[in-house]
C-alpha beads as a LAMMPS data file, in Angstrom:
LAMMPS data file: protein, C-alpha beads

275 atoms
274 bonds

1 atom types
1 bond types

-500.0 500.0 xlo xhi
-500.0 500.0 ylo yhi
-500.0 500.0 zlo zhi

Masses

1 110.0

Atoms # bond

1 1 1 19.193 6.830 8.750
2 1 1 19.136 8.738 5.091
3 1 1 17.018 11.587 4.985
4 1 1 14.373 11.867 2.389
5 1 1 11.983 14.269 0.739
6 1 1 9.106 14.192 3.123
7 1 1 5.759 15.488 1.784
8 1 1 2.393 16.243 3.006
9 1 1 -0.677 14.257 2.387
10 1 1 -3.365 17.845 1.563
11 1 1 -3.085 19.552 5.606
12 1 1 -3.152 16.255 7.087
13 1 1 -0.075 15.005 7.537
14 1 1 3.658 14.557 6.664
15 1 1 5.073 11.313 5.412
16 1 1 8.602 10.651 6.088
17 1 1 11.453 11.125 8.234
18 1 1 10.267 9.173 11.459
19 1 1 6.828 9.729 11.242
20 1 1 5.015 6.205 11.261
21 1 1 2.463 6.228 8.348
22 1 1 -0.381 3.207 7.839
23 1 1 -1.875 2.660 4.391
24 1 1 -4.375 0.124 5.226
25 1 1 -8.053 -1.521 4.558
26 1 1 -9.617 -4.173 3.011
27 1 1 -8.094 -5.540 -0.317
28 1 1 -10.912 -4.847 -2.441
29 1 1 -14.197 -2.840 -2.245
30 1 1 -16.668 -5.628 -1.149
31 1 1 -19.503 -3.367 -0.044
32 1 1 -19.916 0.121 1.335
33 1 1 -20.811 -0.790 4.618
34 1 1 -17.742 -2.939 4.969
35 1 1 -15.319 -0.200 3.921
36 1 1 -16.515 2.076 5.872
37 1 1 -16.247 0.265 9.322
38 1 1 -12.719 -0.542 8.470
39 1 1 -11.429 2.693 7.889
40 1 1 -13.685 4.136 11.258
41 1 1 -12.081 1.146 13.357
42 1 1 -8.739 1.469 12.127
43 1 1 -8.759 5.179 11.986
44 1 1 -9.768 5.763 15.558
45 1 1 -6.479 3.121 16.361
46 1 1 -4.241 4.934 14.539
47 1 1 -5.576 8.312 16.476
48 1 1 -5.358 6.604 19.913
49 1 1 -1.674 5.340 19.016
50 1 1 -0.334 8.621 16.962
51 1 1 -0.358 7.163 13.470
52 1 1 -1.584 8.815 10.426
53 1 1 -3.663 7.026 8.364
54 1 1 -4.924 6.699 4.832
55 1 1 -7.448 4.113 3.932
56 1 1 -6.757 1.617 0.709
57 1 1 -9.153 -0.092 -1.126
58 1 1 -9.357 -1.541 -4.420
59 1 1 -11.980 -0.753 -6.841
60 1 1 -10.803 -3.392 -9.406
61 1 1 -8.438 -6.571 -8.960
62 1 1 -7.833 -6.669 -12.470
63 1 1 -4.548 -8.613 -12.020
64 1 1 -6.205 -11.834 -10.652
65 1 1 -4.900 -15.799 -11.055
66 1 1 -8.315 -17.131 -12.651
67 1 1 -10.814 -15.681 -15.202
68 1 1 -13.423 -16.207 -12.452
69 1 1 -11.934 -14.667 -9.258
70 1 1 -13.997 -11.551 -8.307
71 1 1 -12.697 -7.833 -8.985
72 1 1 -14.725 -5.759 -7.054
73 1 1 -17.158 -3.767 -7.604
74 1 1 -15.913 -1.342 -10.786
75 1 1 -14.172 2.055 -11.005
76 1 1 -17.656 4.236 -10.550
77 1 1 -19.035 2.379 -7.643
78 1 1 -15.681 2.067 -6.335
79 1 1 -14.669 5.629 -6.566
80 1 1 -18.216 6.474 -4.647
81 1 1 -17.232 4.666 -2.076
82 1 1 -13.955 6.472 -1.599
83 1 1 -15.486 9.657 -1.799
84 1 1 -17.813 8.860 0.913
85 1 1 -15.375 7.457 3.193
86 1 1 -12.637 10.480 2.563
87 1 1 -15.820 12.949 3.147
88 1 1 -17.372 11.180 6.460
89 1 1 -14.347 10.288 8.512
90 1 1 -11.745 13.095 6.822
91 1 1 -9.644 10.681 6.071
92 1 1 -6.724 10.148 3.177
93 1 1 -7.336 7.077 1.153
94 1 1 -5.540 5.566 -1.886
95 1 1 -6.471 2.844 -4.509
96 1 1 -4.655 1.693 -7.280
97 1 1 -4.931 1.858 -11.475
98 1 1 -4.236 -0.440 -14.186
99 1 1 -4.848 1.675 -17.222
100 1 1 -3.395 5.372 -18.527
101 1 1 -7.177 6.094 -18.886
102 1 1 -7.911 5.680 -15.580
103 1 1 -5.553 8.554 -13.642
104 1 1 -7.514 11.545 -14.291
105 1 1 -10.693 10.585 -12.730
106 1 1 -9.239 8.444 -10.295
107 1 1 -6.640 11.309 -9.511
108 1 1 -9.879 13.463 -8.708
109 1 1 -10.807 11.256 -5.758
110 1 1 -7.921 9.909 -3.907
111 1 1 -5.404 11.692 -2.276
112 1 1 -2.303 8.874 -3.536
113 1 1 -2.214 6.863 -6.535
114 1 1 -0.955 3.344 -5.956
115 1 1 0.791 1.794 -8.730
116 1 1 0.806 -2.434 -8.904
117 1 1 4.056 -4.138 -8.427
118 1 1 3.659 -5.867 -12.013
119 1 1 3.545 -2.354 -13.528
120 1 1 5.741 -0.646 -11.918
121 1 1 7.887 -0.403 -14.890
122 1 1 4.444 1.078 -17.427
123 1 1 6.128 4.626 -18.483
124 1 1 2.911 5.885 -19.594
125 1 1 0.679 4.901 -16.765
126 1 1 3.707 6.271 -14.237
127 1 1 3.907 9.954 -15.932
128 1 1 -0.179 9.832 -16.041
129 1 1 -0.611 9.363 -12.532
130 1 1 2.041 12.023 -11.720
131 1 1 0.435 14.761 -14.262
132 1 1 -2.463 14.142 -11.637
133 1 1 -0.565 16.238 -9.270
134 1 1 -1.263 13.463 -6.877
135 1 1 1.337 11.779 -4.455
136 1 1 2.071 8.119 -6.409
137 1 1 3.019 4.994 -4.505
138 1 1 4.855 2.881 -6.764
139 1 1 5.190 -1.083 -5.321
140 1 1 8.409 -2.752 -6.437
141 1 1 8.164 -5.444 -9.264
142 1 1 8.816 -9.027 -8.229
143 1 1 11.639 -9.545 -10.547
144 1 1 12.889 -5.947 -9.835
145 1 1 16.196 -4.882 -8.478
146 1 1 16.126 -1.973 -5.480
147 1 1 18.657 -0.163 -6.946
148 1 1 16.798 0.204 -10.299
149 1 1 13.850 1.772 -8.737
150 1 1 14.963 4.832 -9.485
151 1 1 13.997 4.688 -13.180
152 1 1 10.215 4.629 -11.563
153 1 1 11.277 7.962 -9.928
154 1 1 12.730 9.429 -12.510
155 1 1 9.216 8.671 -14.962
156 1 1 7.461 10.701 -11.984
157 1 1 9.574 13.476 -11.081
158 1 1 10.282 13.980 -14.745
159 1 1 7.006 15.882 -15.153
160 1 1 7.429 17.860 -11.531
161 1 1 5.908 15.243 -8.920
162 1 1 8.280 14.672 -6.292
163 1 1 5.336 13.204 -3.957
164 1 1 6.584 10.005 -4.745
165 1 1 6.475 6.562 -2.273
166 1 1 8.598 3.443 -3.210
167 1 1 6.478 0.364 -1.246
168 1 1 8.135 -3.206 -0.894
169 1 1 6.147 -6.177 -1.746
170 1 1 8.482 -8.928 -1.784
171 1 1 10.877 -10.586 -4.754
172 1 1 10.322 -14.060 -6.558
173 1 1 12.263 -16.857 -4.872
174 1 1 11.436 -19.443 -7.681
175 1 1 7.758 -20.383 -8.048
176 1 1 5.033 -19.639 -5.365
177 1 1 7.292 -17.783 -3.276
178 1 1 8.475 -14.333 -1.848
179 1 1 11.394 -13.297 0.337
180 1 1 12.163 -9.564 1.314
181 1 1 15.296 -8.133 1.306
182 1 1 15.643 -6.051 4.086
183 1 1 19.170 -4.485 2.521
184 1 1 16.996 -3.408 -0.609
185 1 1 14.990 -0.829 2.049
186 1 1 17.927 1.037 2.494
187 1 1 18.810 0.961 -0.940
188 1 1 15.501 2.331 -2.202
189 1 1 15.377 5.109 0.235
190 1 1 19.150 6.386 -0.475
191 1 1 16.932 7.908 -3.814
192 1 1 15.657 10.385 -1.075
193 1 1 12.132 9.297 -0.866
194 1 1 9.997 7.581 1.734
195 1 1 9.821 3.911 1.908
196 1 1 7.054 1.900 2.776
197 1 1 6.705 -2.062 3.665
198 1 1 4.000 -3.814 2.262
199 1 1 3.179 -6.055 4.941
200 1 1 0.788 -8.461 3.877
201 1 1 1.619 -8.532 -0.136
202 1 1 5.071 -10.129 1.314
203 1 1 3.285 -13.230 2.544
204 1 1 1.354 -14.037 -0.552
205 1 1 2.638 -17.664 -2.380
206 1 1 1.616 -16.050 -5.977
207 1 1 -0.311 -19.009 -7.719
208 1 1 0.229 -21.278 -4.936
209 1 1 -3.299 -22.855 -5.333
210 1 1 -3.593 -22.769 -9.600
211 1 1 -6.959 -20.491 -9.300
212 1 1 -5.463 -18.287 -6.569
213 1 1 -3.022 -16.981 -4.934
214 1 1 -1.974 -18.420 -1.263
215 1 1 -0.666 -16.292 2.228
216 1 1 0.396 -16.348 5.190
217 1 1 -1.070 -14.080 7.492
218 1 1 0.906 -14.781 10.411
219 1 1 4.293 -13.893 8.927
220 1 1 3.029 -10.176 8.084
221 1 1 3.680 -9.187 11.918
222 1 1 7.088 -10.600 11.364
223 1 1 8.041 -8.450 8.072
224 1 1 6.157 -5.552 9.246
225 1 1 8.336 -5.268 12.478
226 1 1 11.652 -5.815 10.976
227 1 1 11.120 -3.432 8.049
228 1 1 10.502 -0.669 10.598
229 1 1 13.425 -1.877 12.509
230 1 1 15.651 -1.304 9.702
231 1 1 13.772 2.168 9.251
232 1 1 11.277 2.203 6.640
233 1 1 8.773 5.435 6.194
234 1 1 5.497 3.760 6.729
235 1 1 3.643 0.549 6.685
236 1 1 1.051 -1.019 4.148
237 1 1 -1.484 -3.648 5.270
238 1 1 -4.595 -5.023 3.982
239 1 1 -6.946 -5.383 6.612
240 1 1 -10.361 -7.123 6.737
241 1 1 -13.116 -7.740 9.470
242 1 1 -13.224 -11.809 7.955
243 1 1 -10.669 -12.390 6.072
244 1 1 -11.014 -16.099 5.720
245 1 1 -14.375 -15.445 3.655
246 1 1 -12.838 -12.102 1.814
247 1 1 -13.543 -11.858 -1.994
248 1 1 -9.469 -11.801 -2.448
249 1 1 -6.190 -12.615 -0.478
250 1 1 -8.041 -14.415 2.087
251 1 1 -4.645 -16.046 3.674
252 1 1 -2.796 -12.902 3.825
253 1 1 -5.022 -9.737 4.714
254 1 1 -4.585 -8.927 8.687
255 1 1 -7.780 -9.426 10.954
256 1 1 -9.398 -6.180 12.175
257 1 1 -9.984 -7.454 15.381
258 1 1 -5.888 -7.687 15.953
259 1 1 -5.026 -4.547 14.255
260 1 1 -4.416 -2.690 17.837
261 1 1 -2.110 -5.044 19.076
262 1 1 -0.676 -5.766 15.684
263 1 1 0.453 -1.474 15.591
264 1 1 0.789 -1.058 19.384
265 1 1 4.045 -2.912 18.920
266 1 1 4.750 -1.224 15.955
267 1 1 5.039 2.265 17.256
268 1 1 7.277 1.154 19.589
269 1 1 9.701 -0.270 17.142
270 1 1 9.263 2.423 14.497
271 1 1 9.900 4.767 17.663
272 1 1 13.469 2.811 18.899
273 1 1 14.281 2.830 15.047
274 1 1 14.313 6.551 15.090
275 1 1 16.014 7.317 18.092

Bonds

1 1 1 2
2 1 2 3
3 1 3 4
4 1 4 5
5 1 5 6
6 1 6 7
7 1 7 8
8 1 8 9
9 1 9 10
10 1 10 11
11 1 11 12
12 1 12 13
13 1 13 14
14 1 14 15
15 1 15 16
16 1 16 17
17 1 17 18
18 1 18 19
19 1 19 20
20 1 20 21
21 1 21 22
22 1 22 23
23 1 23 24
24 1 24 25
25 1 25 26
26 1 26 27
27 1 27 28
28 1 28 29
29 1 29 30
30 1 30 31
31 1 31 32
32 1 32 33
33 1 33 34
34 1 34 35
35 1 35 36
36 1 36 37
37 1 37 38
38 1 38 39
39 1 39 40
40 1 40 41
41 1 41 42
42 1 42 43
43 1 43 44
44 1 44 45
45 1 45 46
46 1 46 47
47 1 47 48
48 1 48 49
49 1 49 50
50 1 50 51
51 1 51 52
52 1 52 53
53 1 53 54
54 1 54 55
55 1 55 56
56 1 56 57
57 1 57 58
58 1 58 59
59 1 59 60
60 1 60 61
61 1 61 62
62 1 62 63
63 1 63 64
64 1 64 65
65 1 65 66
66 1 66 67
67 1 67 68
68 1 68 69
69 1 69 70
70 1 70 71
71 1 71 72
72 1 72 73
73 1 73 74
74 1 74 75
75 1 75 76
76 1 76 77
77 1 77 78
78 1 78 79
79 1 79 80
80 1 80 81
81 1 81 82
82 1 82 83
83 1 83 84
84 1 84 85
85 1 85 86
86 1 86 87
87 1 87 88
88 1 88 89
89 1 89 90
90 1 90 91
91 1 91 92
92 1 92 93
93 1 93 94
94 1 94 95
95 1 95 96
96 1 96 97
97 1 97 98
98 1 98 99
99 1 99 100
100 1 100 101
101 1 101 102
102 1 102 103
103 1 103 104
104 1 104 105
105 1 105 106
106 1 106 107
107 1 107 108
108 1 108 109
109 1 109 110
110 1 110 111
111 1 111 112
112 1 112 113
113 1 113 114
114 1 114 115
115 1 115 116
116 1 116 117
117 1 117 118
118 1 118 119
119 1 119 120
120 1 120 121
121 1 121 122
122 1 122 123
123 1 123 124
124 1 124 125
125 1 125 126
126 1 126 127
127 1 127 128
128 1 128 129
129 1 129 130
130 1 130 131
131 1 131 132
132 1 132 133
133 1 133 134
134 1 134 135
135 1 135 136
136 1 136 137
137 1 137 138
138 1 138 139
139 1 139 140
140 1 140 141
141 1 141 142
142 1 142 143
143 1 143 144
144 1 144 145
145 1 145 146
146 1 146 147
147 1 147 148
148 1 148 149
149 1 149 150
150 1 150 151
151 1 151 152
152 1 152 153
153 1 153 154
154 1 154 155
155 1 155 156
156 1 156 157
157 1 157 158
158 1 158 159
159 1 159 160
160 1 160 161
161 1 161 162
162 1 162 163
163 1 163 164
164 1 164 165
165 1 165 166
166 1 166 167
167 1 167 168
168 1 168 169
169 1 169 170
170 1 170 171
171 1 171 172
172 1 172 173
173 1 173 174
174 1 174 175
175 1 175 176
176 1 176 177
177 1 177 178
178 1 178 179
179 1 179 180
180 1 180 181
181 1 181 182
182 1 182 183
183 1 183 184
184 1 184 185
185 1 185 186
186 1 186 187
187 1 187 188
188 1 188 189
189 1 189 190
190 1 190 191
191 1 191 192
192 1 192 193
193 1 193 194
194 1 194 195
195 1 195 196
196 1 196 197
197 1 197 198
198 1 198 199
199 1 199 200
200 1 200 201
201 1 201 202
202 1 202 203
203 1 203 204
204 1 204 205
205 1 205 206
206 1 206 207
207 1 207 208
208 1 208 209
209 1 209 210
210 1 210 211
211 1 211 212
212 1 212 213
213 1 213 214
214 1 214 215
215 1 215 216
216 1 216 217
217 1 217 218
218 1 218 219
219 1 219 220
220 1 220 221
221 1 221 222
222 1 222 223
223 1 223 224
224 1 224 225
225 1 225 226
226 1 226 227
227 1 227 228
228 1 228 229
229 1 229 230
230 1 230 231
231 1 231 232
232 1 232 233
233 1 233 234
234 1 234 235
235 1 235 236
236 1 236 237
237 1 237 238
238 1 238 239
239 1 239 240
240 1 240 241
241 1 241 242
242 1 242 243
243 1 243 244
244 1 244 245
245 1 245 246
246 1 246 247
247 1 247 248
248 1 248 249
249 1 249 250
250 1 250 251
251 1 251 252
252 1 252 253
253 1 253 254
254 1 254 255
255 1 255 256
256 1 256 257
257 1 257 258
258 1 258 259
259 1 259 260
260 1 260 261
261 1 261 262
262 1 262 263
263 1 263 264
264 1 264 265
265 1 265 266
266 1 266 267
267 1 267 268
268 1 268 269
269 1 269 270
270 1 270 271
271 1 271 272
272 1 272 273
273 1 273 274
274 1 274 275
């Protein structure tokens, strides 16, 4: 197994080299109460199972299929909710940015800045995120070869920030279809930085319904477990109390009620992979 440059998220825990970390939460910030419920529930489960936990939710869904699709609560309200979750639960948090001007303000609140897959080649966005000094998680574009993601790393590290995560979220396979290249996980890990699997976005069918992205959450466990067996450093999964009625990603988000059992098996597989 290729060793990677592990790093600490504040004083909370280490990411990399066999320490299983979960980044998870609802796709978008729909309400403060719902986000707090998910964060508190998943945090308790992760403490029970010995998993590092980072809460994630988006204040703006800027890359929706339809003009009329919900885009969450916006940056001001969203950051206030994320800040409250971090303070009340003492849990690290992450959210995504879409424009350079957002990076500094978001960096004041979160522990990890997430770069969406569609924007993984945006030089100015990567550099502005890195300049905050926070860890930067870059989702591999659906159009990108794993061996080309070293360019994203070079942009981040060019300003002296070496807290970088690469994240696999599927590769376009014709229209409305994604596949996950398991050898690609190892290829990216050989760059020397932690690699995560985005188990829920990888089961999407982009634009599968013309006005929204379809998905099949039943396959998320398969992708998660396969990637863990391949030796990834962590898992990203969107989690919702009632995903069928969520504001976004209705087909791919995991059900909160099923997360404990899913993660129990994830821990077992991770332990075997890192023996």
